[in-house]
C-alpha positions in Angstrom: -8.5 -3.1 -33.1 -10.9 -2.2 -30.0 -9.2 -0.7 -26.8 -8.7 -3.1 -23.8 -10.2 -0.9 -21.2 -8.8 -2.5 -18.0 -8.1 -2.1 -14.2 -5.1 -3.7 -12.7 -5.2 -6.2 -10.1 -3.5 -5.5 -6.7 0.2 -5.7 -7.0 1.9 -8.7 -5.7 5.1 -10.6 -6.1 5.1 -13.7 -8.5 7.9 -15.7 -9.8 6.5 -15.9 -13.4 3.8 -13.2 -13.7 4.6 -9.6 -13.9 1.0 -8.1 -14.0 -2.6 -9.1 -14.6 -5.1 -6.6 -15.8 -8.8 -7.3 -16.2 -11.9 -6.1 -18.1 -15.1 -6.6 -16.5 -17.1 -5.6 -19.5 -15.7 -8.7 -21.3 -14.6 -11.0 -18.6 -11.2 -11.1 -20.0 -7.7 -10.8 -18.4 -4.4 -9.7 -19.8 -1.5 -11.7 -18.1 1.9 -10.2 -18.6 4.8 -12.8 -17.8 8.1 -12.2 -16.6 9.4 -13.1 -19.9 7.2 -10.3 -21.4 4.9 -12.5 -23.2 1.3 -11.3 -22.9 -1.8 -13.5 -23.2 -5.4 -12.8 -22.9 -8.0 -15.3 -21.2 -11.7 -15.3 -20.9 -12.6 -15.9 -17.2 -15.7 -15.6 -15.0 -16.6 -12.6 -13.1 -16.2 -14.7 -10.0 -12.6 -15.3 -10.9 -11.9 -11.6 -11.3 -13.5 -11.0 -8.0 -11.0 -13.5 -6.5 -8.1 -11.8 -8.4 -9.0 -8.6 -6.4 -8.3 -10.3 -3.0 -4.6 -9.2 -2.5 -3.9 -12.4 -0.5 -4.6 -14.5 -3.6 -1.2 -15.4 -5.3 -1.0 -14.6 -9.1 0.3 -18.2 -9.7 -2.4 -19.9 -7.7 -5.0 -17.9 -9.5 -3.6 -18.3 -13.0 -3.3 -22.0 -12.4 -7.0 -22.2 -11.3 -8.5 -20.1 -13.9 -6.5 -19.8 -17.0 -5.5 -23.2 -17.7 
């Protein structure tokens, strides 16, 4: 198993997402939900850039890029 080398998105409140970590090298995000489920999604680098904006809600971002 390879390590998931990540950085964390700026913290914000969400009703169903606890945290989102991202890996620029692989354009992958790790989404941890409030129910403690964890899923990985391949996204674009532009999506990760938008995630870094602290004004973007996790829910809005997730629905736009991880569906």
